[in-house]
NUKOLDO-733972 format. One record per atom (N, C-alpha, C, O): z negated, y negated, x; residue in one letter. Coordinates in steps of 0.02 Angstrom, whole numbers, plus 50000, padded with zeros to 5 digits. Each point is the difference from the previous one (the first is absolute). Example, Ala and Ser with C-alpha at 12.3 -4.5 7.8 and 13.67 -1.06 7.14 Angstrom:
496105028450660A
500004994149955A
500004994050045A
499675000150052A
500694994649930S
499974994150042S
499634994549961S
499924994550025S
//
This chain:
500095004350045M
499934994649954M
500064994650043M
499635000550048M
500724994449951T
499954994550018T
499804996249991T
500034999349939T
499624995250090A
499434993849982A
500414997349926A
499634999149952A
501124999750039A
500204997649947A
500005003749943A
500274997649950A
499395009750048D
499965003349952D
499684998349947D
500245000049943D
499074998350074P
499754998249943P
500014994749936P
499695000349947P
500804994850078V
500364993649968V
500315004349956V
499874999149940V
500515005450075R
500575002349961R
499745005149938R
500325001249949R
498895001950071T
499865006549951T
499464995149959T
499565003249972T
500394989050018R
499454998649975R
500284999049912R
500595000949983R
499054997949987P
500294997349913P
500494994450010P
500094996650051P
500285003149875S
500714996150004S
499524993650030S
499394999149995S
501274996150046I
499754994250012I
500104994449969I
499884994350022I
500405007549914V
500094995849960V
499124999049950V
499764994649981V
499965011750011R
499555000049972R
499404993950043R
499604996649969R
500455003450097V
499504997950054V
500254992950005V
499534996450020V
501074999949970V
500414993849979V
499624997649947V
499684994850000V
500405010249946G
499804996749932G
499204998250012G
499744994849978G
499965009450055A
499184999049979A
499844992350038A
499654995449978A
500855005050107S
499834993050020S
500134996349972S
499564995849991S
501095003349978L
500334995149946L
499534996349969L
499884994150010L
499825010549945V
499504997849957V
499284996850022V
499644995749974V
500315007750075G
499314996850024G
500104993350028G
499704995049982G
500705005450059T
500224994350020T
500374993449947T
500014994050014T
500145007949949T
500094996549945T
499534995449951T
500104994649973T
499295010350027V
499384997949959V
499674994950057V
499734994649986V
500355008050077E
499464997450043E
500374990150026E
499724994850015E
500785006649979W
500614992649984W
499854996749985W
499814994750026W
500245007949901Y
499764997949926Y
499404995250009Y
499984994049990Y
499455011150036D
499384994049998D
499884996350060D
499504996550007D
500985004350038F
499964994250062F
500574994349960F
499784994349990F
500905007349989F
500254993849989F
499694996649939F
499984993949996F
499755010749951L
499874995149947L
499334994350012L
499844994949969L
499865008450088Y
499484994750022Y
500464992450034Y
499814994349986Y
500665006850048G
500554995550037G
500014994549931G
499724994649990G
500795010149965V
500194994049947V
499554997449947V
500244996249957V
499255005350042A
499514998149968A
499814995650042A
500174994349987A
499475006550068A
499944993450059A
500314993349990A
499764994349998A
500785007649996S
500664995449989S
500004995249946S
500194994150004S
499585009249943V
500174996149914V
499224998449979V
499864994349980V
499635010950025V
499604997949968V
499234999950028V
499544997249970V
500355007350110F
499464998450029F
499684993750021F
499394999050003F
501084997050010G
499764993650016G
499614995949963G
499574996650028G
500505003449917D
499574997549916D
499645001449997D
499504996549996D
500515012650003L
499505002849978L
499385001850054L
499435000849978L
500704999850091F
499325002450032F
499914994350053F
499725002250050F
500444991049954F
499864994650034F
499844994349966F
500284999049946F
499264996550081P
499924993549959P
500744996150004P
500385000050048P
499704997249896K
500374995449988K
500324994350043K
499594996350028K
501015002649982G
500314995850064G
500684999449993G
500285001849948G
500054995450106E
500464998850010E
500515007149979E
499665005150004E
501064996149974Q
500055007449968Q
500175001950056Q
499725005550008Q
500694992750053L
500305005450073L
499265001750019L
499885005950011L
499644989649994T
499345002050036T
499585005649976T
499625003250036T
500454997649912G
499845005949958G
500405004449998G
499805002849949G
500534999550064T
500565003750024T
500015001550057T
500005006250001T
500004991550055L
499814999350051L
499395004950020L
500065005050036L
499424992949935L
499395005649990L
500085006849969L
499725005250015L
500694993749941S
500005007049967S
500565003750038S
500095006049989S
500234991150049F
500465004050060F
499545002250064F
500055005750021F
499684991449997A
499465002550049A
499605005549969A
499815004150042A
500044996949905T
499595005649981T
500575006250004T
499965006050014T
500484990749970F
500775003850003F
500055005250081F
500055005950017F
499914987350016A
499965002450080A
499525006650021A
500165004550038A
499244995049928V
499555001950027V
499925007349991V
499575003050032V
500744999349934G
500325007149977G
500215002750061G
499775005050027G
500814990449999F
500465001850063F
499545000550052F
500265002150052F
499124996649953F
499694998450068F
499355006250000F
499635001550047F
500395001849869A
499715006150016A
500355007350006A
499745005550001A
500954992750002R
500305006449994R
500265003050079R
500295005450000R
499634992050048P
499985002650053P
499295003750002P
500145005950011P
499474993849985I
499335001749993I
500135005549964I
500065005250032I
500014995249909G
500285006149949G
500445005050049G
499935006150003G
500554989850036G
500665004350031G
499515005850051G
500025006150006G
499644989650021V
499595003950070V
499415006149966V
499835005550023V
500024991749927V
499435006849978V
500475005249955V
499955006150003V
500564989749949F
500215008249988F
500345003350050F
499975006150009F
500404989250031G
500435005950055G
499675001150039G
500315002150049G
498984997549959H
499715003850061H
499655006949950H
499765004850031H
500224995349892F
499745006549971F
500725002649986F
500095006150001F
500344990349987G
500795002949989G
500335005650060G
500275005650001G
499554990150038D
500115004850085D
499685006150009D
500175004650038D
499324994949921R
499455006050032R
500115004549947R
500145005950014R
499824991849913L
499755003049951L
500715002449959L
500105005449973L
500264989850030G
500695002049964G
500154991149951G
499654994949996G
500875006649982R
500404994949964R
499844998549907R
500014995049965R
499865011950022K
499945000449917K
499354997249986K
499994994549972K
499515008150041N
499284995449992N
500004994349990N
499964997649943N
500104999050115L
500064993350006L
500454996149964L
499894994249986L
500635008749998L
500514994749957L
499605003449914L
500214996549955L
499415008050025V
499635001049957V
499534992549989V
500014996549949V
499635002250108L
499404996250002L
500274992649989L
499684995849968L
500825003250055S
500384993850008S
500024997749947S
499674994949990S
500765008449951L
500054999149946L
499464998549945L
499964996549950L
499635008250087L
499334999149938L
499674993850021L
499804996149957L
500125002650103M
499754992550004M
500344995649981M
499754996349957M
500845002550063M
500384993649960M
499945000449939M
499864994449978M
500185010449975G
499984998849921G
499184997149990G
499854994349982G
499685010850033V
499534996949993V
499784991450009V
499684996949958V
500585000250109A
499834993650020A
500524994749940A
499794994749978A
501025008950002T
500364994049957T
499625002049924T
499854994849971T
500025009550001F
499625002049944F
499354992150019F
500024994249980F
499545008950058A
499534994449991A
500204991649991A
499664996249965A
501005001750074I
500174994250018I
500134997649914I
499794994649980I
500545009749979G
500044998049936G
499224999449966G
499994996249952G
499595005750060L
499374999449969L
499524994350019L
499464999449971L
500774995650088L
499764995350037L
499884994349960L
500494998349967L
498964998050027P
499854994449962P
500364994050043P
500235000950056P
499794992749906T
500424995050062T
499614994650024T
499414999349982T
500944995850067Y
499484994850004Y
499474996649952Y
499394999150006Y
501144999249938A
499484995849941A
499465004449988A
499434997850000A
500655007349991Q
499325005849992Q
499665000550033Q
499474998349974Q
500435004050098V
499665001750033V
499964994150086V
499605000950047V
500824994649950G
500104995550052G
500235004250075G
500455004149994G
499274994950068A
500155001250047A
499945007750015A
500155001850057A
499745000949918L
499895008049990L
500655001749965L
499975005950019L
500494994049950A
500595000649988A
500285000850040A
500065005750022A
500294987950010P
500405002950094P
499825003050036P
500385001750046P
498805001149951I
499845005350045I
499995006249981I
499955003950047I
500094998849895L
500145006649966L
500765000550012L
500245005350019L
500124989549971L
500765001149994L
499975002050073L
500115006150008L
499784990350052T
499965001350038T
499885007250036T
500445003150030T
498914999149960V
499765007050005V
500555004549970V
500315002750046V
499894998949899L
500535003349975L
500535000050021L
500305004949977L
500154990850072R
500494999650019R
500165000550066R
500564999750026R
498555001550014L
499905004050049L
500135006849992L
500335003350041L
499364999549896I
500035006649989I
500835002149988I
500245004950030I
500124991649930Q
500644998650001Q
500495003450075Q
500355005150003Q
499534990650042G
500414997650055G
499775007150057G
500295003450043G
499004996349924F
499685008650051F
500395004549988F
500285003050046F
499824998649890A
500305006249961A
500774999650009A
500285005550008A
499964991049991L
500804998950020L
500305002050075L
500455003750021L
499044991750011G
499875002150087G
500145008650027G
500285002250050G
499425001249895G
499985008450012G
500605002349968G
500395004250023G
499674992549919E
500635002849942E
500625001150049E
500205005650014E
500054988850009W
500794999750009W
500195007850049W
500345004849981W
499314994450083G
499985004250056G
500055007549956G
500545003050006G
499034999849956G
499925005049989G
500645002349948G
500245005649994G
499904989349979A
500465001549963A
500795000649999A
500375002949961A
499744993050101V
500695002850036V
500035006350057V
500385004350021V
498964993249987L
500005008950045L
500005006749981L
500165005150030L
499574993549895I
499925007249974I
500765002449991I
500225005650013I
500204987649958V
500675000849985V
500445002550076V
500295005450004V
499694989950047S
500365003450045S
499825003950039S
500335000550052S
499175002949940E
499815005550029E
500185006749968E
500035005250034E
500104994549900H
500215005449958H
500775000150005H
500325005249990H
499894990550021G
500834998049973G
500385004250045G
499775002750050G
500904997849928D
500555003450060D
500194992450041D
500194994849974D
499695006950098P
500174994550052P
500604995549992P
499974993950010P
500675009949971A
500614996449998A
500034994849943A
500424995550003A
499175005049947R
499794994349933R
499394996650007R
499754995949961R
500045006250090R
499094995950012R
500084993449962R
499674998349952R
500864997850079G
499974992249966G
500074999449947G
499714995449972G
500735009149990F
500194999749918F
499245003449964F
499844998249943F
499955004150074W
499205001749973W
499534998750027W
499485003349996W
500564992150035A
499194996650020A
500114994949988A
499514996450007A
501165000049968S
499944994249967S
499954999149930S
500104994549974S
499735011049992W
499895001549934W
499064996649981W
499874996749950W
499725004950093P
499244996949984P
500144994250028P
499484996949990P
501014998450048Q
500144993950007Q
500294996649927Q
499954994249980Q
500325010749993A
500144996549935A
499564998449951A
500154996149955A
499225007150050G
499324999249977G
499864993549988G
499724998349948G
500474997250101A
499944993450021A
500284995849925A
499654997549955A
500985002750050P
500514994349943P
499645005149926P
499764997149951P
500265010150055A
499675001449924A
499354997749983A
499894998549941A
499735001250096G
499384997949996G
499904991749984G
499584997549964G
500984999050078Q
500094993149975Q
500404997849936Q
499884994849969Q
500705010750013L
500245000149939L
499445000249937L
499934996449951L
499725008950071I
499405000449928I
499434995949988I
499675000449948I
500154994350115A
499774995850006A
500104994549970A
499604997649960A
501004999550059N
500294994749989N
500354999349928N
500074994649972N
500145011949999G
500045003349933G
499504998349952G
500104996349952G
499465006050059V
499255000049956V
499934991049986V
500144996349953V
499575002850117L
500034991949999L
500434995049961L
499764994949976L
500935006750019A
500454997349984A
500005000649921A
500044995249962A
499925011350021G
499825000149922G
499404997749968G
499964998549940G
499515001150107L
499514996349946L
499984991350024L
499694995649971L
500615003850072A
500334992149996A
500414997049951A
499954994349978A
500485010650006A
500444998049945A
499545002149944A
500034995949954A
499585008850035F
499735000049920F
499514997349979F
499815000349941F
499834995950117Q
499524996949980Q
500054992950036Q
500374997850044Q
498934998649907S
500144992450037S
499594999250059S
499435002350006S
500924994250040E
499464997050054E
499215001250005E
499695002150049E
500124996349903S
499294999449987S
499685005250007S
499555001450039S
500835003249898A
499715009349994A
500275002950060A
499595004450009A
500844996050040F
500055001450059F
499504998450054F
499665004250030F
500314989849978N
499534998150032N
499415002349986N
499635000550049N
500135001349897S
499255001149958S
500025008150025S
499505001350034S
500835002849960W
499805006649980W
500695001950000W
499945005250031W
500674994349958G
500635002550015G
500065003450070G
500165005950006G
499694989750053W
500285002950062W
499355006350014W
499975002650056W
499594999249897R
499605005750030R
500505005849985R
500155003850047R
500074997149899I
500245003549995I
500445005850031I
500055005949981I
500304990350078P
500205006550060P
499775000750028P
500295003750040P
499084994749981F
499575001750063F
499595005149968F
499725004150037F
500194996349894L
499575006249962L
500525004549988L
499805005850000L
500834993649988L
500285006450001L
500325004450047L
500345005149994L
499364990450070S
500085006250058S
499595005250000S
500085004450042S
499484995749918A
499625007849990A
500325004949966A
499705005349991A
500864994149987V
500405004249977V
500645002750052V
500315005250010V
499684989850008L
500725002050057L
499725003550048L
500285004950023L
498984992450002V
499545005050051V
499975005949990V
500125004050045V
499724997849896L
499785006349966L
500715005450019L
499985005650026L
500654990149947V
500665003250003V
500275000450078V
500405004650012V
499474992250028G
499975002050066G
499765003750044G
500295001850051G
498845000449922L
499595003650013L
500365008549984L
500145004950035L
499894993749912W
500145008349972W
500775001250056W
500055005850021W
500314991049993V
500634998750027V
500035004850069V
500315005050017V
499164990650014R
499895000950071R
499685006150009R
500215004050041R
499174997249915L
499775007350018L
500415005249990L
499705005450001L
500994995049990K
500305006149992K
500375000650062K
500255005350016K
499804988950026I
500455000850058I
499465006050055I
499435002149989I
501004998950064E
499775004650058E
499994994450067E
500394995550014E
499085006450015E
499894996150071E
500805001950041E
500355005049993E
499764990150040S
500484999850049S
500155005750040S
499515002750027S
501074999849984P
500005004450029P
500085000950070P
499915005450029P
500294988150004V
500034997750073V
499234999750007V
499735003650041V
499994993349930F
499274998450016F
499775008750003F
499995002650055F
499865001049890V
499805005550009V
500145003650067V
499555002250035V
501174998649981S
500335002850059S
499614997550061S
499675003450039S
500444990749960A
499594995550055A
499135002050026A
499745000850055A
500044999449882R
499175002450010R
499955007250002R
499405001550002R
500905002649999A
500145007850023A
500254999950071A
499815004250041A
500614991349974R
500134999450084R
499414997350039R
499855001650057R
499864994349907H
499544994550059H
499184998149968H
499864998049944H
499895002850086E
499114995150002E
500154993449970E
500524996950010E
499035001549957P
500104992449978P
499844996650059P
499555002850031P
500704991450000A
499944994950055A
499264997650012A
499694997349954A
500045003750106D
499624998450018D
499634990949972D
499494998149971D
500914999850050R
499804994249970R
500164996349948R
500505003049982R
499454993049985M
500274997549945M
500684998349999M
500314998050049M
499965003249882P
500734998950011P
500214994150021P
500434999050043P
499164996149917L
500274992550023L
499914998850065L
500294995050020L
499255009250036V
500074997350062V
500675003650037V
500384997950043V
499595007149927E
500845002750045E
500724997349965E
500545000850028E
499404996249912V
500544996949979V
500014994250040V
500514999250033V
498884995149973L
500234994350055L
500105000350071L
500224995350032L
499585011549997T
500015001050066T
500735003450022T
500364998750048T
499705006249896Q
500815003950012Q
500404995549964Q
500464998150037Q
499564999449908Y
500574996549971Y
499984991549984Y
500024997949942Y
499954998450106P
499754992549991P
500914997649984P
500074995349961P
500405007050059R
500464997449979R
500295002049950R
500374995949973R
499575010250003E
500065002049939E
499654996149940E
500304998949948E
499074999350063V
499544997149944V
500334991650002V
500004997049947V
500354998450131L
500014995849977L
500825000449980L
500234994749977L
500165009950028T
500625001249962T
500054999049926T
500464997349970T
498835006049999A
499955000749926A
500054992449982A
500344997649955A
499274999450085M
499534992049968M
500484996750009M
500134995449961M
500265006250093G
500694994649992G
500494999849948G
500244995349967G
499845011050033A
500325002649948A
499994998849926A
500514999749965A
498874999550013R
499694998449938R
500004990849996R
499854997749945R
500284998150101M
499844993149968M
500664998249964M
499934995349961M
500705007450045A
500454995449935A
499865003949950A
500014997949942A
499855007350072E
500105004849923E
499154997749983E
499924998449941E
499805001550080N
499234999149952N
500084991649971N
499894997949943N
500364998250118V
499814992349955V
500654999749968V
499884996049955V
500685005650039S
500374998649953S
499855003549939S
500124996149953S
499665009850024Y
499845003749958Y
499554995249953Y
500164999349941Y
499284997450088Y
499534996549961Y
500374992349980Y
499904996749949Y
500525001850102I
500274993449983I
500555001149937I
500144995849957I
500175011650051F
500625000549953F
499615001449919F
500314998749949F
498925004450051T
499775001849945T
499324995649976T
500014998049942T
499535000850091I
499344997049999I
500114992649990I
499804996349956I
500575002650098V
499904989950011V
500344997749952V
499754995849964V
500835006350027I
500594996849947I
499715000349920I
500384998249955I
499175003350033A
499484999649942A
499644992750006A
499994995949954A
499775003250098T
499634994550020T
500514992850003T
499934994449975T
500545008450063Y
500514996050024Y
500134996049921Y
499874994349981Y
500475012249982A
500534997349939A
499474995949960A
500214994549982A
499175007050000K
499484998049961K
499654994350032K
499814995449964K
500075004150108E
499644990749997E
500604995850049E
499994993949998E
500555009850049H
500424996550013H
500374996949945H
499944994749970H
500435009850025L
500714998849922L
499814998649943L
500414998449957L
498805001950029G
499945000149938G
500165002549918G
500034997649943G
500035009850102L
500265002449940L
499385007649976L
499495001650030L
500765001049919G
499495002649977G
499705007950046G
500295001550052G
499205002349927K
499975006050016K
500545005949993K
500175004150042K
500024995249902S
500595005149982S
500514999550070S
500165004950034S
500014989649976F
500685000750041F
500075004550057F
500395004650011F
499114993050022A
499905004450073A
499985010249987A
500295004550030A
499254995549917L
499655005849982L
500575003149995L
500125004450041L
500484993649894N
500345003249985N
500505000550049N
500155005850013N
500154989750020A
500374999550056A
499695006550057A
500415004350017A
499094996150003V
499895006150035V
499765006149980V
499845004850035V
500174994449894L
500095006749939L
500715003650022L
500055005750024L
500474989949962I
500625003850012I
500385001950086I
500395004150024I
499234990249998A
500305002250065A
499545006850047A
500185002850052A
499224998449910A
499635006050016A
500205006149976A
499735005250017A
500674994549950A
500425007449963A
500535001050048A
500125005750017A
500174990250002I
500674999850047I
499795002450080I
500385003150038I
499004995049975H
499614999950067H
499835006950006H
500005002950054H
499825000449874F
499755005850008F
500575006350009F
499905005650024F
500644991949954C
500515005149994C
500204996650104C
499955004650041C
500164991349978A
500365000550055A
499525001750072A
500134999850060A
499435001349912I
499515001550076I
500235007250006I
500305000250054I
499715006649916P
500235004750035P
500644998550006P
500155001850056P
500314995949918L
500704999850031L
499914997450061L
500325003250042L
499424993049976W
499824998250079W
499655003150034W
500004998950061W
499625005549914G
499785005250044G
500365006250007G
499805003850044G
500634997849925A
500585005649980A
500374997050070A
500135003750047A
500064988149953L
500574999650051L
499635000050071L
500275000950055L
499094997949934S
499675001050075S
500225006650025S
500255000750056S
499655004349901D
500055008250019D
500934999050047D
500185002250055D
500084994749907R
500644999150016R
500304995350077R
500455001850038R
499174992649967I
500154997250057I
499624996450034I
500104995250038I
499185009149937G
499534997150061G
499384995549959G
500124997549946G
499325001950083R
499414994849964R
500194994050020R
500034995349959R
500165003850110K
499984994050034K
500614995949966K
499794994449984K
500785006350001P
500634995849968P
499774998149926P
500144994649974P
499495010649993V
499954998949925V
499424994649995V
500004996349951V
499335002750118Y
499664997649998Y
500194993750007Y
499664995649972Y
500975002650072L
499954994450032L
500534996749940L
499924993949996L
500445007949973I
500324996949935I
499674997049953I
500204994949970I
499065009250016G
499554995549965G
499684994750030G
499964994749969G
499745006150104A
499744994350031A
500554994249998A
499804995149969A
500775004450054V
500334995450012V
500194995749930V
500034993949994V
500075011449958G
500074998249931G
499534995349959G
500224995449966G
499125006150039V
499544996149983V
499854995250022V
499734995749965V
500435003350107G
499894994750032G
500544992849972G
499854994149993G
500805009549995V
500534995849975V
499784994449921V
499964994149982V
499945015249986W
499984997449938W
499264996249973W
499924998849940W
499694999950099G
499424996949992G
500424991949952G
499984998349941G
500404998050127F
500204995749970F
500574998249934F
500144994949969F
500065011550029V
500525001949937V
499325000649921V
500084999049940V
499395002750096F
499735001949931F
499684995449983F
499815000249942F
499934992350106I
499524995549972I
500474995349955I
499834997049949I
501005002850092A
500594995049964A
500115003049939A
500214996049959A
499715011450012L
500255003249945L
499334997049932L
500044996849948L
499445006450089V
499324997849940V
499964994249986V
499774998249945V
500474997350102D
499914992849997D
500424997849953D
499834994349987D
500615007449983T
500475001449962T
499754998349921T
500244996049960T
499185008450031K
499514999549952K
500395004849951K
499695000849947K
500865002250057N
500515003649965N
499665009650003N
499965002850054N
499875000349891F
499765006350016F
500685002750033F
500025000450061F
500355000849913G
500375004750032G
500164998750066G
500035004750040G
500074989649977L
500004997950063L
499425003350044L
500015004550042L
499604992749938A
499285003050032A
499615007749993A
499525002150033A
500865001349912T
499965007150012T
500655002350050T
499895004850036T
500524993249967L
500525001050051L
499674999950068L
500085004750039L
499494989549978A
499584998750056A
499685005250009A
500115002850053A
499415000049902V
499465003550014V
500505006450020V
500135001650058V
500145001949879T
500255006250007T
500534999550078T
499975005450029T
500214992549986I
500505000950088I
499414997650043I
500145002550055I
499374994649952G
499484998750040G
499735008149998G
499835002550053G
500145001649887L
499475005050003L
500395005850039L
499725004250035L
501054995449951V
500535005549996V
499975001450088V
499975005450030V
500054986250004L
500035000250073L
499195001850030L
499935003150053L
499574995049912H
499265004450004H
500075006450023H
499875001950057H
500425002349880G
499955007650002G
500405001650056G
499895005850017G
500584991150022A
500225001850051A
499705002450063A
500205004150042A
499274992349952M
499335001450064M
499415004249971M
499595003650028M
500544994549901Y
499365007549977Y
500075003049981Y
499535003049973Y
501224999650022G
500255007149980G
500005003650077G
500025006149989G
499984993450044P
500015004050063P
499364998650039P
499755003450045P
500084992149933Q
498974999450050Q
499555003750009Q
499545000050040Q
500685005549892A
499435005150005A
500215005750039A
499615003850030A
501154996749967S
500005007350050S
500014996350064S
499645002950040S
500684990649989F
499974998250043F
499324998250050F
500025000250062F
499494998349903F
499074999450007F
499935006150004F
499995001550060F
499955003349905T
499855008250011T
500295002050086T
499705001550051T
500944997549934E
500215003950091E
499894994850050E
500335000350052E
499164994149936L
499814998950079L
499485002750015L
499804998250056L
499725007349904F
499295001550030F
500205008249996F
500455003449975F
498954998050065G
499765008049994G
499775002049945G
499884995949956G
500005011550034T
499815002249943T
499094999749992T
499694999649947T
500045000850118R
499395000250019R
499894992949956R
499745000149944R
500424995350081V
499634992149972V
500584996849951V
499944994049985V
500505009049996R
500524996949951R
499744994049935R
500114994049995R
499605009749972Y
499654996349961Y
499674994450014Y
500174994849973Y
499285005450073S
499724995450043S
500434992650015S
499954994349976S
500615009450085G
500524997150008G
500614995549963G
500304995650030G
499845006249897V
500324997649969V
499654994049949V
500244994949975V
499185007650023S
499394995649933S
499814994350073S
500004994149983S
499915006650061V
500004993450039V
500334996950026V
499704995250026V
501105005149987G
500494997150022G
500144995949908G
500054993949994G
499985008949970Y
500374998949942Y
499444994449962Y
500214995249967Y
499105006050043Q
499464997649969Q
499884991350048Q
500064994349979Q
499815007650071L
499904991450040L
500404996650002L
499894994250019L
500715007649963A
500634996149979A
499924994949951A
500104993949994A
499605013049958S
499844995849931S
499684994249979S
500124996449951S
499255002950116I
499714994250002I
500094994250016I
499714995149975I
500825004950078I
500484991650036I
500415000649948I
499954994849967I
500525009750005A
500495001049961A
499874997449901A
500054995249962A
499765012150042G
500044999649912G
499244994849981G
499994995549958G
499565006450076G
499404997149965G
500094991750002G
499994996049954G
500085003150111L
500184991349999L
500564996849961L
499954994349978L
500695010350013A
500604996649990A
499994997349922A
500564998349984A
499015000949968P
499904995649938P
499634992250030P
500184994249988P
499315008250050F
499594994550020F
500194996250047F
499724994850017F
500845008050010I
500434994550064I
500574996449959I
500254994650016I
499925009649925A
500734996449974A
499804995149974A
500304994650010A
499065005849944I
499814994149949I
499914996550042I
500384995250003I
499095005650049A
499914994950063A
500534994650012A
499994993949992A
500645011950041L
500484994750000L
500334994449940L
500174994250008L
499835009249944L
500354997349932L
499464995249990L
500254995149972L
499105004150037K
499654994750000K
499784994550041K
499564995849989K
500935005350072T
499874996450061T
500654996149987T
499954993949994T
500685009350001Y
500564997550004Y
500394999349950Y
500504996550005Y
499325006949934D
500134997549922D
500815002949988D
500404997949958D
499685007950097S
500705001449998S
500165008150002S
499875003250051S
500354999349904G
499955006350023G
500455004250057G
500025006150011G
500294989050015Y
500625002450073Y
499355001550052Y
500095003450050Y
499354994249936A
499494999250069A
499795008549994A
499825002850052A
500195000149902I
499915008449971I
500535002050035I
499865003450050I
500724995549939S
500635003150020S
499915000350078S
500035005750024S
499884990050011V
499784998950063V
499595006750035V
500125004750039V
499394992749926Y
499275005849999Y
500555008250003Y
500035003150053Y
500244998749903V
500285007049991V
500274999750058V
499745003250046V
501074991349969A
500145001450069A
499675001550055A
500235004650033A
499264992649986V
499755001250055V
499675008450002V
500095004550041V
499594995249910C
499935010149980C
500565003250013C
499905005450027C
500684993249964A
500435003650000A
500295000850075A
500265005050022A
499674991150000V
500144998750093V
499545005850025V
500195005250028V
499204993249959I
499415004750011I
500185009949998I
499875004050045I
500394997049902S
500205006449976S
500625000950041S
499965004350044S
500564992649949I
500485001050026I
500015002250090I
500355004150029I
499204991749995L
499775002150076L
499575007149988L
500135004350042L
499474997349918A
499545004450006A
500505006549991A
500035004450043A
500314995649905V
500535007049990V
500525002050060V
500165005650021V
500094986450001T
500515002850035T
499855002350082T
500385002550041T
498884995449964L
499765001350072L
499805007450006L
499845002350055L
500155001149894Y
499615007449981Y
500755003550000Y
500544997249990Y
499325010150025S
500745003850006S
500055002849931S
499524998849964S
500995004950009E
500165002749940E
499565007849992E
499865004350041E
500034995249895T
499355005450008T
500325005049938T
499665004749982T
500964994149990R
500185005249953R
499815007950027R
499775004349963R
500344996350095E
500135008150023E
499365002050026E
500065004550042E
499334993849949R
499435002250019R
499735005449946R
499954999049939R
499925005650087D
499585006049981D
499465000950000D
499655001150049D
500114998649877L
499094997450002L
499675005750016L
499425000050019L
500855004149976T
499625007950020T
499724998750090T
499525002150032T
500954994149981A
499855001250077A
499724993650035A
500104999050060A
499534996649899L
499794994850024L
499225001249989L
499604995750018L
//
């Protein structure tokens, strides 16, 4: 029996992919729901009354807090995931995320309990970040380590599609509520409904995830080797420093552009252009559906031509499109704004689709969970976590959306350099690492 045989004899890859996709959709729904709510209601509900953009900035500061917790979650979940396996840690992360999100829906507002409101909101956001920090690495690994190596990019891209799926559900629920409720009713209690609905989604996700088996690559590796003497994190930082930096650099354009195109647009449209909540929510809703379809297609293309070429298409694309994006949104035309978001997310998908297989192929099996989690989540602090805060601060300072475009372009240059300077990984054998 060869090292690759365990991969071929495991249950259907489709079932594994489905379980990962359902779980990541639920977790991203919870995480993005907070981001959308932060852009449209949290500034008014959980912080002292004042200048509108200042309240939004404070709201986005709590959004960023979740990203600071993500590397910690990545280290903790990665440590135990490399020693105990992928499956159990995935179940735990989903449960933690669901409880925190449900609790947000029950929180009192600033008008009711004063300063305690933003404190409780921040604590629950930290739990969300910690859980998501451990989720991503396990979800993409259990698919990458089950699937056919020749189609790894395609199969591993499906958990990535959980991000737009979660965004789609979160925006869809909020947009529906905003459309059928008065603004006073939505701000009073309507915004709580999507957070409380998280409980149902989590139960579905847990039921599906408990049915899958452990990664065969991990099981095979554990049968051949004793656990590392040192913490997996130490081994990652000493043996794979270049790979960690490559992952972090590659994420800059991907992470920043995503939050600009999906989260910041809501504040930009509402506060800078004077448009209603539904304008941006509906534009992102339509674009997210196309984004969901685009991600696996980009992943499949990376199996044919390589991870690097596809990733670079996306990085260069968003760097240029950031300027067109603002120009189209500034027209205040819904069709053009939807086109702006849609093309932006399709270009983002060129990075996000092959990203799972690309990062998986950077690290050895003994420390792969820790490696992909640390590289992915450390970048989240300076990229995704700060993106809405920096973007709104730039808007407030320069009173122009093109300042945000320059920010996206700078991040794109960083990603282009990071990906260009690393070798192609498509042909790497995970069982030999």
